[in-house]
N, C-alpha and C positions, 0 to 999 in steps of 0.2 A: 504494500500500500504506500501511496505517497499523496502529498497535498500540493495542489497548485493554487497559487495566490496571485492576484493582480491588483494593481492600483487603479484600474479602470472600474469605477463604481457604477457607471451608467449602464444598465442592462440593455439599453437600445444600441449602444456601441459594441458591446461584447457580452453575449449571453453565456450562460453556464455551459451550454452545449458547444460553444465556439472556443472555449478556453483550451481544451485538449488539442484540437487541430492546430491552433495558433502556436501552442507550445511545441508540438511536433515539427512544425514548419521551421522553427528556429534551429533544429538539430543539424540540418544540412549546412547552414551558415557557420555554426559553431564547429562542425567537423572540418570545414575548410580552413579555419584558423588554428587548428591543433598544432600546426607546424611551429607556432610561436613557442610552444613548450619544448620543442626538440632541442637537445643540447648543442647541436651544430649551428643553431640559429643565434645563439649567444644573447638572447633577449634579457636574461637575468643580469648581464654585465652592463647594460645600458642605464645610465643615470642622467637625467635631464632636470635642470632646476628652473626652467622657465616654461610658461605655458606656450609660448610661441614655438619653442623647440620641440615640445611634446606634440603639438599640432603638426609641425613639419615632419616629424618622424612618422606620425600616423598617416600622413598623406603619402609619404614615400613607401611605407609598408603596404598601404592599400593599393598603390600602383603596382608594386611588386607582386602582390597577390593576384591582381588582375592579369598580369603577364603570365604568371605561373599557371593560373587556371586556364587561360587560353592555350598555352602549350600542352597542358594535360589533356584538354579536350581535343586539340588537333591530332595529337598522337593516337588517342583512342579511336577517333573517327577514321584516321588513315588505316589503322589496323583492321577496323571493322569493314571498311570499303574493300580491302584486299583479302579479307578472310584470313588474316595472318596472325601470328602470335610471336611474342618474344619471351625469353626466359625470365622468371622471377627470381627472388632471392634464394629459393630452394632448387633452382635449376629446372623447374617445371614450366611448360608453356602456358602463357596467359595472354588474353586479348585485352585485359584491363589492368595494365601496369600503372604504378604511380610514377609521376614525373620525378619525385624525389629519388626513387630507386634508379631511374635512368640517369639522373645527375650523378649519383654515386658511382655508376658504371663508368662514367667519363672523367672521374676525378684524376686518374693517373695519366692522362693524355697531355703531352707537352708540345709546344711549337719550338723547333730548333732552327736557328738561323746561323749558317756557316758559309762565309764567303758569298753573301747575298743569295744563297740558296736556302729556301724554306722547306722544312720537312716536319711531318707530324710523327712523334714517337708513340709507341704503345697503341696503335690503332689496329685492334684485332678484328678478326672476321665477324665476331658477334657484334662489335661496336659498329662496323660498317653496315651490318644487317639492320641495326636499330636506326642508323642515320638515314636510310632510304625512306623511312616513314615521316621524316621531317621536311623533305623536299629539297630542291636544288640549292636554295640559299644556304641551308645548313651544310650541305655537301661541299659547297664552295668554301665555306669557313674552314672545313677540315681538309681542304686542298684535294678533294675527290673529283671536282668538275673542272 
């Protein structure tokens, strides 16, 4: 059992029957922001002492979340369109990977420049497979096009 409470006292604006669906609708938004608790995000180390800076950080984080969500959606749509899968953390095929997992897969890739020649190190077959689902601009970034 649990209790849901609200500060909306007018029954015309929010009836008792509407409270639970409204509460459940918030779950998807809150789930999207769970990355703030991830240790790699370093949110706990940020200390801001002015309201302007807190507002600016919230704006930047909201923009980052928008870009992250669009990348996540584009990857899943591309996989669905091609009826393809990529490996998850356990090595099993999945058509619904998280973008965070994909970012972790690409952490050890480096751009090397030697005598004006650019090369990408640690670009494995699996990583090239994943890159094809992000389109030509992403392939160009990794010097594949």
